[in-house]
ZADO-1210 file (C-alpha; in nm, 4 decimals, padded with zeros to 6 digits):
<atoms>
<atom x="00.0007" y="-00.0126" z="00.0350" code="MET" pos="1"/>
<atom x="00.2877" y="00.2396" z="-00.0320" code="ASP" pos="2"/>
<atom x="00.0977" y="00.4410" z="-00.2805" code="ALA" pos="3"/>
<atom x="-00.2232" y="00.4424" z="-00.0297" code="LEU" pos="4"/>
<atom x="-00.0803" y="00.7453" z="00.1257" code="GLY" pos="5"/>
<atom x="-00.0252" y="00.9805" z="-00.1488" code="PRO" pos="6"/>
<atom x="-00.4071" y="00.8574" z="-00.3176" code="ARG" pos="7"/>
<atom x="-00.5246" y="00.9892" z="00.0094" code="ILE" pos="8"/>
<atom x="-00.3983" y="01.2615" z="00.0065" code="LYS" pos="9"/>
<atom x="-00.4678" y="01.3550" z="-00.3636" code="GLN" pos="10"/>
<atom x="-00.8549" y="01.2670" z="-00.3219" code="LEU" pos="11"/>
<atom x="-00.8613" y="01.4728" z="-00.0530" code="ARG" pos="12"/>
<atom x="-00.7353" y="01.7774" z="-00.1961" code="ILE" pos="13"/>
<atom x="-00.9260" y="01.7070" z="-00.5369" code="ASP" pos="14"/>
<atom x="-01.2617" y="01.6902" z="-00.2623" code="ALA" pos="15"/>
<atom x="-01.1925" y="02.0142" z="-00.1187" code="GLY" pos="16"/>
<atom x="-01.0924" y="01.9051" z="00.2046" code="LEU" pos="17"/>
<atom x="-00.8839" y="01.9852" z="00.4741" code="SER" pos="18"/>
<atom x="-00.7486" y="01.6889" z="00.7060" code="LYS" pos="19"/>
<atom x="-00.9326" y="01.7869" z="00.9597" code="ALA" pos="20"/>
<atom x="-01.2293" y="01.7899" z="00.8012" code="ALA" pos="21"/>
<atom x="-01.1799" y="01.4616" z="00.6390" code="LEU" pos="22"/>
<atom x="-01.0454" y="01.3372" z="00.9761" code="ALA" pos="23"/>
<atom x="-01.4371" y="01.3992" z="01.1489" code="ARG" pos="24"/>
<atom x="-01.6047" y="01.2120" z="00.8200" code="ARG" pos="25"/>
<atom x="-01.4198" y="00.9410" z="00.9090" code="VAL" pos="26"/>
<atom x="-01.3626" y="00.9261" z="01.3060" code="GLY" pos="27"/>
<atom x="-00.9592" y="00.9280" z="01.4018" code="VAL" pos="28"/>
<atom x="-00.7711" y="01.2769" z="01.4639" code="SER" pos="29"/>
<atom x="-00.6500" y="01.4886" z="01.1679" code="ASP" pos="30"/>
<atom x="-00.3061" y="01.3613" z="01.3091" code="VAL" pos="31"/>
<atom x="-00.3713" y="01.0334" z="01.1838" code="THR" pos="32"/>
<atom x="-00.4836" y="01.1373" z="00.8499" code="ILE" pos="33"/>
<atom x="-00.1228" y="01.2899" z="00.8111" code="SER" pos="34"/>
<atom x="00.0278" y="00.9426" z="00.9409" code="TYR" pos="35"/>
<atom x="-00.1940" y="00.7938" z="00.6418" code="TRP" pos="36"/>
<atom x="-00.0451" y="01.0397" z="00.3935" code="GLU" pos="37"/>
<atom x="00.2779" y="01.0800" z="00.4721" code="SER" pos="38"/>
<atom x="00.3597" y="00.6527" z="00.5202" code="GLY" pos="39"/>
<atom x="00.3702" y="00.6742" z="00.8481" code="THR" pos="40"/>
<atom x="00.0888" y="00.4446" z="00.8966" code="ILE" pos="41"/>
<atom x="00.0771" y="00.1974" z="00.5777" code="ARG" pos="42"/>
<atom x="-00.1839" y="-00.0557" z="00.7489" code="GLN" pos="43"/>
<atom x="-00.5607" y="00.0566" z="00.6882" code="VAL" pos="44"/>
<atom x="-00.7987" y="-00.1332" z="00.8538" code="GLY" pos="45"/>
<atom x="-01.0799" y="-00.2595" z="00.6202" code="HIS" pos="46"/>
<atom x="-01.3867" y="-00.0644" z="00.8291" code="GLU" pos="47"/>
<atom x="-01.1125" y="00.2905" z="00.7777" code="ARG" pos="48"/>
<atom x="-01.0617" y="00.1966" z="00.4450" code="LEU" pos="49"/>
<atom x="-01.4571" y="00.1980" z="00.4014" code="ILE" pos="50"/>
<atom x="-01.4736" y="00.5373" z="00.5940" code="ALA" pos="51"/>
<atom x="-01.2388" y="00.6613" z="00.3896" code="LEU" pos="52"/>
<atom x="-01.3713" y="00.5809" z="00.0555" code="ALA" pos="53"/>
<atom x="-01.7178" y="00.7009" z="00.1625" code="ASP" pos="54"/>
<atom x="-01.5652" y="01.0594" z="00.3161" code="ALA" pos="55"/>
<atom x="-01.3901" y="01.0894" z="00.0185" code="LEU" pos="56"/>
<atom x="-01.7159" y="00.9753" z="-00.2685" code="HIS" pos="57"/>
<atom x="-01.4831" y="00.7585" z="-00.4193" code="CYS" pos="58"/>
<atom x="-01.5324" y="00.3486" z="-00.5163" code="PRO" pos="59"/>
<atom x="-01.3122" y="00.1806" z="-00.3006" code="LEU" pos="60"/>
<atom x="-01.1228" y="00.0275" z="-00.5788" code="GLU" pos="61"/>
<atom x="-00.9986" y="00.3802" z="-00.6681" code="ARG" pos="62"/>
<atom x="-00.7796" y="00.4210" z="-00.3248" code="LEU" pos="63"/>
<atom x="-00.6648" y="00.0409" z="-00.3710" code="LEU" pos="64"/>
<atom x="-00.5536" y="00.1349" z="-00.7850" code="GLU" pos="65"/>
<atom x="-00.2649" y="-00.0345" z="-00.7210" code="ASP" pos="66"/>
<atom x="-00.4334" y="-00.3755" z="-00.7018" code="GLY" pos="67"/>
<atom x="-00.4245" y="-00.4382" z="-00.3043" code="THR" pos="68"/>
<atom x="-00.6360" y="-00.7017" z="-00.2020" code="ALA" pos="69"/>
<atom x="-00.8219" y="-00.5734" z="00.0780" code="VAL" pos="70"/>
<atom x="-00.9386" y="-00.8625" z="00.3623" code="ALA" pos="71"/>
<atom x="-01.2745" y="-00.9234" z="00.4015" code="LYS" pos="72"/>
<atom x="-01.4549" y="-00.7967" z="00.6413" code="PRO" pos="73"/>
<atom x="-01.6069" y="-01.0102" z="00.9815" code="PRO" pos="74"/>
<atom x="-01.9235" y="-01.1604" z="00.9032" code="ALA" pos="75"/>
<atom x="-02.1158" y="-00.9897" z="01.1216" code="SER" pos="76"/>
<atom x="-02.0627" y="-00.6617" z="00.9584" code="GLN" pos="77"/>
<atom x="-02.1100" y="-00.7945" z="00.5928" code="ARG" pos="78"/>
<atom x="-02.4058" y="-01.0402" z="00.7482" code="THR" pos="79"/>
<atom x="-02.6976" y="-01.1174" z="00.4659" code="THR" pos="80"/>
<atom x="-02.9726" y="-01.3213" z="00.6663" code="GLU" pos="81"/>
<atom x="-03.1768" y="-01.5751" z="00.4256" code="ASP" pos="82"/>
<atom x="-03.5034" y="-01.4595" z="00.3451" code="ALA" pos="83"/>
<atom x="-03.8277" y="-01.6234" z="00.1593" code="PRO" pos="84"/>
<atom x="-03.7761" y="-01.7025" z="-00.1861" code="GLY" pos="85"/>
<atom x="-03.4082" y="-01.6950" z="-00.1478" code="ASN" pos="86"/>
<atom x="-03.3838" y="-01.2912" z="-00.1343" code="ALA" pos="87"/>
<atom x="-03.1091" y="-01.1519" z="00.0914" code="ARG" pos="88"/>
<atom x="-03.1101" y="-00.8966" z="00.4031" code="LEU" pos="89"/>
<atom x="-02.8477" y="-00.6501" z="00.4658" code="LEU" pos="90"/>
<atom x="-02.7933" y="-00.5475" z="00.8311" code="ALA" pos="91"/>
<atom x="-02.8895" y="-00.2253" z="00.8964" code="LEU" pos="92"/>
<atom x="-02.6536" y="-00.0007" z="01.1641" code="HIS" pos="93"/>
<atom x="-02.6850" y="00.3540" z="01.2232" code="ALA" pos="94"/>
<atom x="-02.2349" y="00.3832" z="01.2135" code="THR" pos="95"/>
<atom x="-02.2035" y="00.4525" z="00.8363" code="PRO" pos="96"/>
<atom x="-02.1255" y="00.3191" z="00.5734" code="PRO" pos="97"/>
<atom x="-02.4546" y="00.2250" z="00.4387" code="VAL" pos="98"/>
<atom x="-02.4748" y="-00.1365" z="00.4028" code="PRO" pos="99"/>
<atom x="-02.4651" y="-00.1934" z="-00.0276" code="TRP" pos="100"/>
<atom x="-02.1515" y="00.0393" z="-00.0212" code="GLU" pos="101"/>
<atom x="-01.9434" y="-00.1778" z="00.1576" code="ALA" pos="102"/>
<atom x="-01.8665" y="-00.4559" z="-00.0822" code="GLN" pos="103"/>
<atom x="-02.1931" y="-00.6081" z="00.0289" code="THR" pos="104"/>
<atom x="-02.2782" y="-00.9355" z="-00.0662" code="LEU" pos="105"/>
<atom x="-02.6184" y="-00.9008" z="-00.1659" code="ALA" pos="106"/>
<atom x="-02.7055" y="-00.7071" z="-00.5515" code="ASP" pos="107"/>
<atom x="-03.0241" y="-00.5179" z="-00.5849" code="PRO" pos="108"/>
<atom x="-03.3646" y="-00.7434" z="-00.6105" code="LEU" pos="109"/>
<atom x="-03.4078" y="-00.8561" z="-00.9759" code="ALA" pos="110"/>
<atom x="-03.7330" y="-00.8367" z="-01.1327" code="GLY" pos="111"/>
<atom x="-03.9377" y="-01.2008" z="-01.0676" code="SER" pos="112"/>
<atom x="-04.2447" y="-01.0860" z="-01.3305" code="GLY" pos="113"/>
<atom x="-04.4464" y="-01.0244" z="-01.0039" code="ILE" pos="114"/>
<atom x="-04.6647" y="-00.7202" z="-00.9314" code="ALA" pos="115"/>
<atom x="-04.4261" y="-00.5826" z="-00.6833" code="ILE" pos="116"/>
<atom x="-04.1549" y="-00.5474" z="-00.9194" code="ASP" pos="117"/>
<atom x="-04.2208" y="-00.2075" z="-00.9858" code="ALA" pos="118"/>
<atom x="-04.2111" y="-00.0724" z="-00.6389" code="LEU" pos="119"/>
<atom x="-03.9051" y="-00.2462" z="-00.5302" code="VAL" pos="120"/>
<atom x="-03.6830" y="-00.3010" z="-00.8790" code="LYS" pos="121"/>
<atom x="-03.3323" y="-00.1691" z="-00.8308" code="GLY" pos="122"/>
<atom x="-03.3717" y="-00.2054" z="-00.4200" code="CYS" pos="123"/>
<atom x="-03.1721" y="-00.3532" z="-00.1756" code="TYR" pos="124"/>
<atom x="-03.3623" y="-00.4671" z="00.1265" code="LEU" pos="125"/>
<atom x="-03.2558" y="-00.3960" z="00.4599" code="VAL" pos="126"/>
<atom x="-03.3185" y="-00.4997" z="00.8328" code="THR" pos="127"/>
<atom x="-03.2120" y="-00.2752" z="01.1393" code="PRO" pos="128"/>
<atom x="-02.9121" y="-00.4993" z="01.2583" code="GLY" pos="129"/>
<atom x="-02.8310" y="-00.6497" z="01.6125" code="ALA" pos="130"/>
<atom x="-02.9382" y="-00.4152" z="01.9079" code="GLY" pos="131"/>
<atom x="-03.0130" y="-00.0960" z="01.6177" code="GLU" pos="132"/>
<atom x="-03.3146" y="00.1466" z="01.6733" code="THR" pos="133"/>
<atom x="-03.3917" y="00.3391" z="01.3763" code="PHE" pos="134"/>
<atom x="-03.7507" y="00.5780" z="01.3478" code="ALA" pos="135"/>
<atom x="-04.0018" y="00.4264" z="01.1551" code="TYR" pos="136"/>
<atom x="-03.7958" y="00.0914" z="01.0878" code="LEU" pos="137"/>
<atom x="-03.8246" y="-00.1663" z="01.4195" code="GLU" pos="138"/>
<atom x="-03.6437" y="-00.4835" z="01.5154" code="GLU" pos="139"/>
<atom x="-03.7801" y="-00.7439" z="01.2573" code="GLY" pos="140"/>
<atom x="-03.8836" y="-00.5154" z="00.9898" code="ASP" pos="141"/>
<atom x="-03.7732" y="-00.5049" z="00.6238" code="ILE" pos="142"/>
<atom x="-03.7260" y="-00.2343" z="00.4322" code="ALA" pos="143"/>
<atom x="-03.6758" y="-00.2251" z="00.0162" code="ALA" pos="144"/>
<atom x="-03.3977" y="00.1004" z="00.0052" code="ILE" pos="145"/>
<atom x="-03.3687" y="00.2457" z="-00.3296" code="LEU" pos="146"/>
<atom x="-03.0152" y="00.3829" z="-00.3578" code="PRO" pos="147"/>
<atom x="-02.9921" y="00.7925" z="-00.4451" code="THR" pos="148"/>
<atom x="-02.8352" y="01.0823" z="-00.3747" code="SER" pos="149"/>
<atom x="-03.1506" y="01.3422" z="-00.4572" code="HIS" pos="150"/>
<atom x="-03.4798" y="01.3963" z="-00.2993" code="PHE" pos="151"/>
<atom x="-03.7693" y="01.2794" z="-00.5558" code="ARG" pos="152"/>
<atom x="-04.0884" y="01.2982" z="-00.4123" code="GLN" pos="153"/>
<atom x="-04.1791" y="01.3301" z="-00.0055" code="GLU" pos="154"/>
<atom x="-04.1683" y="00.9950" z="00.1748" code="GLY" pos="155"/>
<atom x="-03.8888" y="00.8368" z="00.3554" code="LEU" pos="156"/>
<atom x="-03.5225" y="00.8779" z="00.3392" code="TYR" pos="157"/>
<atom x="-03.2252" y="00.7136" z="00.4626" code="LEU" pos="158"/>
<atom x="-02.9583" y="00.9733" z="00.5386" code="LEU" pos="159"/>
<atom x="-02.6012" y="00.9898" z="00.6226" code="GLU" pos="160"/>
<atom x="-02.6646" y="01.3181" z="00.9346" code="TRP" pos="161"/>
<atom x="-02.4346" y="01.3926" z="01.2045" code="ARG" pos="162"/>
<atom x="-02.1694" y="01.0593" z="01.1302" code="HIS" pos="163"/>
<atom x="-02.4867" y="00.8405" z="01.1996" code="ALA" pos="164"/>
<atom x="-02.7252" y="00.6834" z="00.9794" code="LEU" pos="165"/>
<atom x="-03.0714" y="00.7433" z="01.0270" code="THR" pos="166"/>
<atom x="-03.4304" y="00.6797" z="00.8898" code="ILE" pos="167"/>
<atom x="-03.6004" y="01.0639" z="00.8645" code="LEU" pos="168"/>
<atom x="-03.9177" y="01.1482" z="00.6081" code="HIS" pos="169"/>
<atom x="-03.8253" y="01.4279" z="00.3714" code="LEU" pos="170"/>
<atom x="-04.1267" y="01.6677" z="00.1874" code="SER" pos="171"/>
<atom x="-04.0865" y="01.9538" z="-00.0300" code="GLN" pos="172"/>
<atom x="-04.3602" y="02.2109" z="00.1626" code="PRO" pos="173"/>
<atom x="-04.2612" y="02.4991" z="-00.0779" code="GLU" pos="174"/>
<atom x="-03.9998" y="02.4770" z="-00.3889" code="PRO" pos="175"/>
<atom x="-03.6117" y="02.5454" z="-00.2788" code="LYS" pos="176"/>
<atom x="-03.7368" y="02.4027" z="00.0968" code="THR" pos="177"/>
<atom x="-03.7000" y="02.0578" z="00.2399" code="LEU" pos="178"/>
<atom x="-03.8909" y="01.9424" z="00.5549" code="ARG" pos="179"/>
<atom x="-03.7469" y="01.7134" z="00.7499" code="ILE" pos="180"/>
<atom x="-03.9709" y="01.5424" z="01.0050" code="ASP" pos="181"/>
<atom x="-03.8437" y="01.3239" z="01.3121" code="ALA" pos="182"/>
<atom x="-04.0421" y="01.1693" z="01.5561" code="PRO" pos="183"/>
<atom x="-04.1148" y="01.4613" z="01.8022" code="GLY" pos="184"/>
<atom x="-04.0519" y="01.7821" z="01.6019" code="HIS" pos="185"/>
<atom x="-03.9467" y="01.9122" z="01.2376" code="CYS" pos="186"/>
<atom x="-03.6602" y="02.0946" z="01.0628" code="THR" pos="187"/>
<atom x="-03.6687" y="02.3420" z="00.7666" code="LEU" pos="188"/>
<atom x="-03.3851" y="02.3624" z="00.4974" code="VAL" pos="189"/>
<atom x="-03.2908" y="02.5600" z="00.2080" code="ASP" pos="190"/>
<atom x="-03.2406" y="02.2803" z="-00.0852" code="SER" pos="191"/>
<atom x="-03.0126" y="02.5736" z="-00.2503" code="ASN" pos="192"/>
<atom x="-02.7348" y="02.5382" z="-00.0056" code="LYS" pos="193"/>
<atom x="-02.5060" y="02.2539" z="00.0777" code="PRO" pos="194"/>
<atom x="-02.7573" y="02.0247" z="00.2639" code="LEU" pos="195"/>
<atom x="-02.7027" y="01.9673" z="00.6380" code="PRO" pos="196"/>
<atom x="-02.7301" y="01.5793" z="00.5397" code="PHE" pos="197"/>
<atom x="-02.6214" y="01.2976" z="00.2775" code="ARG" pos="198"/>
<atom x="-02.9093" y="01.0807" z="00.0947" code="ILE" pos="199"/>
<atom x="-02.8634" y="00.7656" z="00.0819" code="ALA" pos="200"/>
<atom x="-03.1421" y="00.6186" z="-00.0229" code="GLY" pos="201"/>
<atom x="-03.5516" y="00.6422" z="-00.0759" code="ARG" pos="202"/>
<atom x="-03.7482" y="00.3635" z="00.1458" code="LEU" pos="203"/>
<atom x="-03.9883" y="00.2330" z="-00.1359" code="GLN" pos="204"/>
<atom x="-04.1388" y="-00.0064" z="00.1052" code="ALA" pos="205"/>
<atom x="-04.1226" y="-00.1574" z="00.4120" code="ARG" pos="206"/>
<atom x="-04.3293" y="-00.4982" z="00.5752" code="TRP" pos="207"/>
<atom x="-04.3616" y="-00.4857" z="00.9654" code="GLN" pos="208"/>
<atom x="-04.3079" y="-00.7571" z="01.1634" code="LYS" pos="209"/>
<atom x="-04.6258" y="-00.8987" z="01.3094" code="CYS" pos="210"/>
<atom x="-04.6461" y="-01.1199" z="01.6476" code="ASN" pos="211"/>
<atom x="-04.7586" y="-01.4377" z="01.6945" code="ASP" pos="212"/>
<atom x="-05.0529" y="-01.2968" z="01.8511" code="SER" pos="213"/>
<atom x="-05.1662" y="-01.0434" z="01.6038" code="GLU" pos="214"/>
</atoms>
């Protein structure tokens, strides 16, 4: 990974980020960023590489253009579960990155010729990871999320906000304004200015877990 340090530096500069800004996005100190860029620290763990790629908005392969092999993440991080019909569920965690951006084992749902295809085409199936809680998505629930970086229409969106993944309701009450609804409060932001969050996907459909007694 001798070329990794200079590549991180160049990508950071291209993204217009200071060392401190990149450090905040990745969850490390700016000193660590300096060590990575200078080559003082040559071994960067898989989780950090994923976070770097996400923070720099580039594919992981772009960081590893020298062909260096990366160890696969622990099974707990790339876990998928078999669901009826051989669909694959991705575990959604509050800590970034988004599961399908982290070299997941699953592909978007393919068409099967049934009526629901139009709704979930191109989506990933996710369910909260062990111990994780999200607004609008409880333990055992399943969501079909369509990856997107833009507001399309009113609905529930998966956002990366304040260094965490969250599910919130977005709407556009008037042009150039986005309304963010969370349980108990709402926020209005100017959509013409840099948003305080990154849109990662839109929830196309949800299936709630039912108790056996229901």
